[in-house]
C-alpha positions in Angstrom: -38.5 8.3 62.3 -35.8 9.9 60.7 -33.3 6.9 61.6 -35.6 4.5 60.3 -35.4 6.4 56.7 -31.8 6.6 56.5 -31.6 3.0 57.3 -33.8 2.2 54.6 -32.2 4.5 52.2 -28.4 3.4 52.9 -28.8 0.0 51.5 -30.7 1.0 48.2 -27.6 3.2 47.9 -25.1 0.9 48.5 -26.9 -1.2 46.3 -26.9 1.3 43.5 -23.5 2.1 43.7 -22.5 -1.4 43.5 -23.9 -1.8 40.0 -21.1 0.9 38.9 -18.3 -0.8 37.4 -14.8 0.0 39.0 -12.5 1.8 36.9 -9.6 -0.3 35.9 -6.4 2.0 35.3 -4.7 -0.6 33.5 -7.3 -1.2 31.1 -6.5 -0.8 27.5 -8.2 2.2 25.4 -9.3 -0.5 23.0 -11.3 -2.3 25.7 -13.0 0.5 26.9 -16.7 0.8 25.5 -17.4 3.2 23.2 -20.4 5.8 23.5 -23.6 5.0 21.9 -23.5 6.4 18.0 -19.6 6.5 18.0 -18.3 6.6 14.3 -15.8 3.9 13.5 -13.3 3.7 10.9 -14.5 1.6 8.2 -12.9 -2.0 7.9 -12.1 -1.3 4.3 -9.6 1.8 5.5 -8.2 -0.6 7.8 -7.5 -3.5 5.6 -6.5 -1.3 2.8 -4.2 1.0 5.2 -2.3 -2.3 6.5 -1.9 -3.5 3.2 -0.6 -0.4 1.8 2.2 -0.2 4.2 3.0 -3.8 3.9 3.5 -3.2 0.0 5.4 0.1 0.4 7.9 -1.7 2.9 8.1 -4.9 0.4 8.5 -2.1 -2.3 11.4 -0.4 -1.0 13.0 -3.8 -0.1 12.4 -4.8 -3.9 13.9 -1.8 -5.1 17.1 -2.0 -3.0 17.6 -5.5 -4.3 17.2 -4.2 -7.7 19.6 -1.8 -7.7 22.2 -3.9 -6.2 21.4 -6.2 -9.2 21.9 -3.5 -11.6 25.7 -2.9 -10.0 26.8 -6.0 -10.2 29.5 -6.3 -12.9 28.7 -8.3 -16.0 31.3 -10.8 -17.3 30.9 -13.7 -20.1 31.0 -16.5 -17.1 28.0 -14.3 -15.2 26.6 -12.1 -17.5 24.3 -9.2 -16.2 21.8 -8.5 -19.0 20.5 -5.4 -17.1 23.8 -4.2 -16.6 25.0 -4.3 -20.3 21.5 -2.9 -21.6 21.8 0.2 -19.3 25.5 0.5 -20.6 24.3 -0.2 -24.5 21.0 1.4 -24.7 20.6 5.3 -23.5 16.7 4.7 -23.9 16.7 1.9 -21.6 19.2 3.6 -19.3 16.9 7.0 -19.1 13.8 5.0 -18.8 15.1 3.0 -15.7 16.4 6.0 -14.0 13.4 8.0 -14.7 11.0 5.0 -13.6 13.1 4.2 -10.5 13.1 7.7 -9.3 9.4 8.0 -9.8 8.7 4.6 -8.1 10.6 5.8 -5.0 8.3 8.9 -4.9 5.2 6.7 -5.2 6.3 4.2 -2.7 6.4 7.2 -0.1 3.2 8.6 -1.0 1.8 5.0 -0.6 3.0 4.7 2.8 2.1 8.2 4.1 -1.4 7.7 2.3 -2.0 4.3 4.1 -0.6 5.6 7.6 -3.1 8.7 6.9 -6.0 6.1 5.8 -5.2 4.1 9.2 -5.7 7.5 11.1 -8.9 8.5 9.3 -7.5 11.6 7.5 -9.1 12.8 4.6 -5.5 13.9 3.2 -4.5 10.1 3.2 -7.5 9.2 0.8 -6.5 12.0 -1.4 -2.6 10.7 -1.5 -3.8 7.0 -2.1 -5.9 8.2 -5.0 -2.9 10.0 -6.5 -0.9 6.8 -5.8 -3.1 4.5 -7.6 -3.8 6.6 -10.5 0.2 6.7 -11.1 0.3 3.1 -10.4 -1.9 1.9 -13.0 -0.4 4.5 -15.4 3.0 3.4 -14.7 1.5 -0.3 -15.4 0.6 0.4 -18.9 3.5 2.6 -20.0 5.7 -0.2 -18.4 4.3 -2.8 -20.2 4.7 -1.1 -24.0 7.8 -0.1 -23.0 9.0 -3.8 -22.3 7.3 -5.0 -25.3 8.5 -2.1 -27.8 12.0 -1.5 -26.2 13.1 -4.2 -23.8 12.5 -7.1 -25.8 14.0 -6.2 -29.0 17.1 -5.2 -26.9 17.3 -8.2 -25.1 17.0 -10.3 -28.2 20.0 -8.6 -30.0 22.0 -8.9 -26.9 21.2 -12.7 -26.6 22.1 -12.9 -30.3 25.5 -11.2 -30.1 26.4 -13.9 -27.2 25.4 -16.7 -29.6 22.0 -17.4 -28.0 19.5 -18.0 -30.3 16.7 -19.4 -28.1 13.1 -18.0 -28.9 11.8 -16.4 -25.4 9.0 -14.6 -26.9 6.5 -16.7 -25.4 8.0 -16.7 -22.1 8.3 -13.0 -22.2 4.7 -11.8 -23.1 3.2 -14.2 -20.9 5.4 -13.1 -17.8 4.4 -9.2 -18.8 0.8 -10.1 -19.0 1.1 -11.5 -15.6 3.4 -8.9 -14.2 0.6 -6.2 -15.6 -2.2 -8.2 -14.1 -0.7 -8.5 -10.6 0.6 -5.0 -10.6 -3.0 -3.4 -11.3 -4.7 -5.3 -8.8 -3.9 -3.3 -5.6 -4.1 0.0 -7.4 -7.8 -0.8 -8.8 -9.2 -2.0 -5.7 -7.6 1.2 -3.9 -9.0 3.4 -6.4 -12.6 1.7 -6.3 -12.9 2.2 -2.7 -11.4 5.7 -2.5 -13.9 6.9 -4.9 -16.8 4.8 -4.0 -19.6 7.1 -2.2 -20.8 4.8 0.4 -16.9 4.4 1.6 -16.3 8.2 1.2 -19.3 9.0 3.3 -18.4 6.8 5.9 -14.9 7.6 6.3 -15.8 11.2 6.4 -17.7 10.9 8.9 -15.0 9.3 10.8 -12.7 11.9 10.2 -14.8 14.6 11.1 -15.8 13.1 14.6 -14.0 13.1 17.8 -11.7 10.2 18.1 
C-alpha cells in the first residue's frame, strides 16, 4: 500500500520539478526576469543621461579644437581674426579665457551628472539642474557679449584690413540660431529635472534596492 502511494506521488513530484526553468549561468543580468513590483529607471532619465554624455564628449572635442584654432598664428595671407581680437582687445581676451574655464567645469558637471542620472543617483539630478541653469545663463550672457562687444570688434578689424562688407545680417542670424540651439538641451533638462512626476519616479528608483 505504501509502495503504491510512493509510486503515485513520485510522478507528480517529477512533473512539478520539470516546470521549474533551469538556471542558466551564462544568462545576462538584463535578461533575468525582475520581481513583481520592481521599480525601473524612468525612460527620460536614460535618454537624457545618454544625450548628456554624448554632448559632454563633443563639447570637450569642440573646446580642444577651438583652443587649437586660437593658437594658430595670423598672417596677411591667412588671417586669424580670433587670435587678432585676443591680442588687441583685453575685454575679449579676458571674457574668452573666463568663459572657456567655466565651460570646462560645466562639461565636467554635465558628464558627472549624466552618469549619476543613468545610475539612478539623486546627486546626478542635482548636478544636472546646476548645469542647465548655468548653460541657460551662459547663452544669455554670450549672446549679449557677441552683439555688444564681439561684432563691433570684428567690424573694426575688418575695416582696418580694407574689408567693407556688411556682415550684420549674417552675424545676427547666426547668433540667434546659436542661442536657440544652445538653449534646447538645457531647457528640456531643466523641465524634466524639476517635473514632479519625473522626480517622484526617479526618487523611488533611487531609494529602491537594485
